[in-house]
Backbone as CSV, one residue per row, in Angstrom:
resi,resn,N_x,N_y,N_z,CA_x,CA_y,CA_z,C_x,C_y,C_z
1,UNK,183.751,143.066,-130.017,182.632,143.650,-130.727,181.398,142.764,-130.566
2,UNK,180.265,143.386,-130.442,178.994,142.676,-130.345,178.582,142.215,-131.738
3,UNK,178.066,140.992,-131.796,177.584,140.421,-133.050,176.168,139.914,-132.827
4,UNK,175.373,139.989,-133.888,174.038,139.406,-133.840,173.925,138.417,-134.995
5,UNK,173.585,137.183,-134.663,173.311,136.161,-135.664,171.841,136.314,-136.025
6,UNK,171.612,136.743,-137.254,170.331,137.322,-137.662,169.785,136.646,-138.913
7,UNK,168.469,136.434,-138.906,167.753,135.982,-140.093,166.754,137.091,-140.426
8,UNK,166.985,137.833,-141.507,166.111,138.967,-141.818,164.663,138.591,-142.097
9,UNK,164.378,137.327,-142.360,163.006,136.896,-142.638,162.235,136.553,-141.360
10,UNK,162.915,136.568,-140.230,162.300,136.186,-138.954,161.912,137.436,-138.165
11,UNK,160.654,137.528,-137.763,160.189,138.714,-137.029,160.895,138.844,-135.676
12,UNK,161.152,137.739,-135.002,161.847,137.801,-133.707,163.281,138.278,-133.889
13,UNK,163.901,137.849,-134.968,165.262,138.280,-135.254,165.297,139.770,-135.607
14,UNK,164.327,140.214,-136.379,164.248,141.645,-136.711,164.023,142.476,-135.455
15,UNK,163.194,141.978,-134.543,162.957,142.691,-133.284,164.249,142.781,-132.477
16,UNK,165.019,141.709,-132.462,166.298,141.719,-131.759,167.265,142.710,-132.372
17,UNK,167.293,142.774,-133.694,168.166,143.723,-134.380,167.748,145.162,-134.073
18,UNK,166.467,145.443,-134.124,165.980,146.794,-133.810,166.320,147.168,-132.374
19,UNK,166.161,146.234,-131.463,166.472,146.486,-130.056,167.953,146.801,-129.894
20,UNK,168.778,146.029,-130.575,170.220,146.248,-130.497,170.599,147.605,-131.073
21,UNK,169.972,147.999,-132.173,170.238,149.309,-132.775,169.920,150.434,-131.801
22,UNK,168.888,150.250,-130.992,168.504,151.278,-130.023,169.460,151.323,-128.828
23,UNK,170.185,150.232,-128.594,171.055,150.137,-127.415,172.499,150.530,-127.684
24,UNK,173.052,150.073,-128.808,174.460,150.336,-129.094,174.634,150.735,-130.553
25,UNK,175.753,151.379,-130.825,176.009,151.877,-132.166,176.843,150.883,-132.976
26,UNK,177.852,150.316,-132.363,178.826,149.513,-133.090,178.607,148.019,-132.853
27,UNK,178.058,147.346,-133.861,177.896,145.898,-133.785,177.902,145.337,-135.200
28,UNK,178.089,144.034,-135.278,178.164,143.357,-136.572,176.939,142.465,-136.744
29,UNK,176.313,142.550,-137.911,175.171,141.701,-138.240,175.691,140.534,-139.080
30,UNK,175.408,139.317,-138.626,175.823,138.128,-139.359,174.572,137.406,-139.846
31,UNK,174.390,137.411,-141.153,173.277,136.694,-141.780,173.763,135.261,-142.000
32,UNK,173.639,134.463,-140.966,174.238,133.127,-140.947,173.611,132.177,-141.978
33,UNK,172.423,132.488,-142.481,171.848,131.648,-143.529,172.599,131.855,-144.846
34,UNK,173.180,133.027,-145.043,173.974,133.299,-146.247,175.432,132.893,-146.055
35,UNK,175.992,133.239,-144.903,177.419,132.993,-144.682,177.701,131.585,-144.177
36,UNK,176.692,130.963,-143.581,176.894,129.657,-142.971,177.537,129.779,-141.603
37,UNK,177.646,128.660,-140.941,178.276,128.586,-139.627,179.396,127.561,-139.696
38,UNK,180.445,127.798,-138.948,181.494,126.798,-138.829,181.341,126.101,-137.479
39,UNK,181.939,124.956,-137.351,181.920,124.244,-136.072,182.535,125.127,-134.994
40,UNK,183.654,125.775,-135.316,184.338,126.620,-134.335,183.425,127.750,-133.840
41,UNK,182.749,128.415,-134.760,181.858,129.519,-134.378,180.695,129.001,-133.539
42,UNK,180.086,127.913,-133.971,178.958,127.370,-133.217,179.392,126.932,-131.822
43,UNK,180.547,126.321,-131.701,181.038,125.914,-130.381,181.297,127.124,-129.485
44,UNK,181.794,128.217,-130.057,181.992,129.441,-129.278,180.656,129.993,-128.788
45,UNK,179.669,129.995,-129.661,178.335,130.470,-129.282,177.775,129.605,-128.161
46,UNK,177.872,128.290,-128.316,177.362,127.372,-127.289,178.060,127.597,-125.963
47,UNK,179.363,127.787,-126.000,180.120,128.022,-124.769,179.685,129.323,-124.104
48,UNK,179.522,130.372,-124.887,179.137,131.673,-124.317,177.699,131.669,-123.810
49,UNK,176.857,130.844,-124.421,175.479,130.695,-123.944,175.394,129.721,-122.765
50,UNK,176.405,128.847,-122.673,176.422,127.794,-121.655,175.226,126.856,-121.819
51,UNK,175.032,126.380,-123.072,173.945,125.458,-123.385,174.474,124.325,-124.256
52,UNK,173.688,123.275,-124.357,173.989,122.169,-125.255,173.373,122.479,-126.624
53,UNK,173.910,121.888,-127.687,173.402,122.189,-129.034,171.895,121.975,-129.190
54,UNK,171.346,120.936,-128.599,169.909,120.660,-128.736,169.065,121.825,-128.214
55,UNK,169.599,122.595,-127.265,168.860,123.717,-126.694,168.719,124.881,-127.671
56,UNK,169.491,124.859,-128.758,169.410,125.921,-129.766,168.656,125.489,-131.016
57,UNK,168.059,124.314,-130.980,167.354,123.797,-132.148,165.907,124.262,-132.142
58,UNK,165.486,124.791,-133.287,164.098,125.212,-133.480,163.271,123.970,-133.815
59,UNK,162.553,123.486,-132.835,161.798,122.238,-133.005,160.537,122.421,-133.840
60,UNK,160.150,123.648,-134.149,158.965,123.879,-134.972,159.282,123.880,-136.465
61,UNK,160.564,123.786,-136.825,160.945,123.729,-138.241,160.502,122.397,-138.857
62,UNK,160.050,122.454,-140.100,159.603,121.244,-140.798,160.690,120.179,-140.847
63,UNK,161.934,120.611,-141.107,163.028,119.640,-141.195,163.167,118.872,-139.870
64,UNK,163.060,119.577,-138.761,163.154,118.907,-137.464,162.011,117.910,-137.304
65,UNK,160.792,118.360,-137.589,159.617,117.506,-137.409,159.686,116.256,-138.274
66,UNK,160.172,116.415,-139.503,160.167,115.302,-140.453,161.380,114.390,-140.328
67,UNK,162.534,114.931,-139.955,163.768,114.156,-139.997,164.405,113.876,-138.632
68,UNK,164.123,114.692,-137.620,164.895,114.612,-136.388,164.083,114.300,-135.134
69,UNK,162.825,114.649,-135.141,161.992,114.491,-133.960,162.007,113.043,-133.471
70,UNK,162.228,112.900,-132.160,162.209,111.581,-131.539,163.512,110.808,-131.647
71,UNK,164.499,111.367,-132.320,165.788,110.692,-132.468,166.776,111.244,-131.453
72,UNK,167.697,110.401,-131.030,168.728,110.809,-130.072,170.050,111.000,-130.800
73,UNK,170.657,112.147,-130.565,171.950,112.460,-131.154,172.885,112.960,-130.065
74,UNK,174.174,112.770,-130.265,175.181,113.301,-129.341,175.301,114.811,-129.581
75,UNK,175.979,115.497,-128.671,176.210,116.935,-128.847,176.962,117.206,-130.148
76,UNK,177.941,116.366,-130.458,178.716,116.537,-131.691,177.820,116.363,-132.916
77,UNK,176.931,115.388,-132.868,176.017,115.177,-133.984,175.045,116.343,-134.130
78,UNK,174.513,116.856,-133.011,173.617,118.014,-133.076,174.355,119.223,-133.652
79,UNK,175.611,119.390,-133.241,176.405,120.502,-133.771,176.499,120.395,-135.286
80,UNK,176.796,119.214,-135.787,176.911,119.013,-137.228,175.564,119.209,-137.924
81,UNK,174.502,118.764,-137.302,173.158,118.950,-137.874,172.840,120.434,-138.013
82,UNK,173.159,121.217,-136.998,172.915,122.672,-137.058,173.780,123.309,-138.142
83,UNK,175.040,122.899,-138.236,175.934,123.445,-139.266,175.364,123.171,-140.660
84,UNK,174.883,121.964,-140.867,174.358,121.573,-142.177,172.966,122.131,-142.450
85,UNK,172.256,122.517,-141.390,170.886,123.038,-141.505,170.745,124.284,-140.630
86,UNK,171.407,125.389,-141.000,171.428,126.562,-140.120,170.053,127.149,-139.824
87,UNK,169.064,126.812,-140.623,167.711,127.290,-140.363,167.187,126.769,-139.020
88,UNK,167.784,125.687,-138.523,167.376,125.110,-137.238,167.822,125.938,-136.042
89,UNK,168.760,126.858,-136.237,169.314,127.639,-135.134,168.303,128.668,-134.632
90,UNK,168.068,128.672,-133.327,167.207,129.700,-132.737,167.838,131.061,-132.975
91,UNK,166.995,132.066,-133.076,167.470,133.407,-133.363,166.590,134.447,-132.706
92,UNK,167.121,135.632,-132.546,168.496,136.040,-132.794,169.404,135.651,-131.626
93,UNK,170.646,135.441,-131.933,171.650,135.216,-130.898,172.587,136.401,-130.934
94,UNK,172.753,137.027,-129.783,173.622,138.199,-129.669,174.820,137.794,-128.819
95,UNK,176.012,138.113,-129.328,177.255,137.641,-128.738,178.172,138.825,-128.466
96,UNK,178.811,138.813,-127.299,179.910,139.743,-127.065,181.167,138.917,-126.801
97,UNK,182.180,139.529,-126.289,183.467,138.840,-126.128,183.379,137.637,-125.192
98,UNK,182.529,137.707,-124.172,182.505,136.661,-123.148,181.175,135.936,-122.985
99,UNK,180.090,136.558,-123.426,178.760,135.986,-123.204,177.934,136.054,-124.471
100,UNK,176.824,135.333,-124.436,175.855,135.390,-125.524,174.470,135.199,-124.932
101,UNK,173.458,135.657,-125.653,172.072,135.424,-125.253,171.245,135.112,-126.497
102,UNK,170.282,134.242,-126.295,169.243,134.048,-127.306,168.213,135.107,-126.965
103,UNK,168.113,136.132,-127.787,167.336,137.333,-127.475,165.889,137.210,-127.944
104,UNK,165.181,136.281,-127.364,163.751,136.127,-127.611,163.066,135.996,-126.254
105,UNK,162.466,137.078,-125.777,162.235,138.363,-126.425,163.511,139.215,-126.479
106,UNK,163.463,140.249,-127.291,164.634,141.096,-127.564,165.242,141.689,-126.304
107,UNK,164.422,141.940,-125.296,164.916,142.574,-124.062,165.942,141.697,-123.330
108,UNK,166.008,140.434,-123.654,167.021,139.575,-123.034,168.429,139.992,-123.412
109,UNK,168.566,140.798,-124.472,169.864,141.322,-124.860,170.478,142.164,-123.745
110,UNK,169.640,142.717,-122.871,170.139,143.546,-121.772,171.089,142.766,-120.867
111,UNK,171.008,141.456,-120.863,171.910,140.648,-120.032,173.382,140.812,-120.456
112,UNK,173.602,141.303,-121.659,174.966,141.489,-122.146,175.533,142.861,-121.790
113,UNK,174.686,143.795,-121.387,175.140,145.175,-121.174,175.089,145.568,-119.719
């Protein structure tokens, strides 16, 4: 099943959700700011995206600018930072059984279909 990791307060995430609604009928919306992320889920997303954790960090977030900018962390540390601060996760991320895309712009979701 296709899943979208979605933040309803984010215009880019809403655009991704609308795009997905126009493309397919059956998908799951995950409001990861409410449900949180587990290490296992984040590692699956990273594997399907084929990226390192730092590549999914929103560097324009205040928390990043104030607490993380200019510091070096391992992939494991970045993973834990994202888990503890899910607002740092780029969005929307659309996932299927084998692949995932960061759908910004929303049309990048087409890579999954």
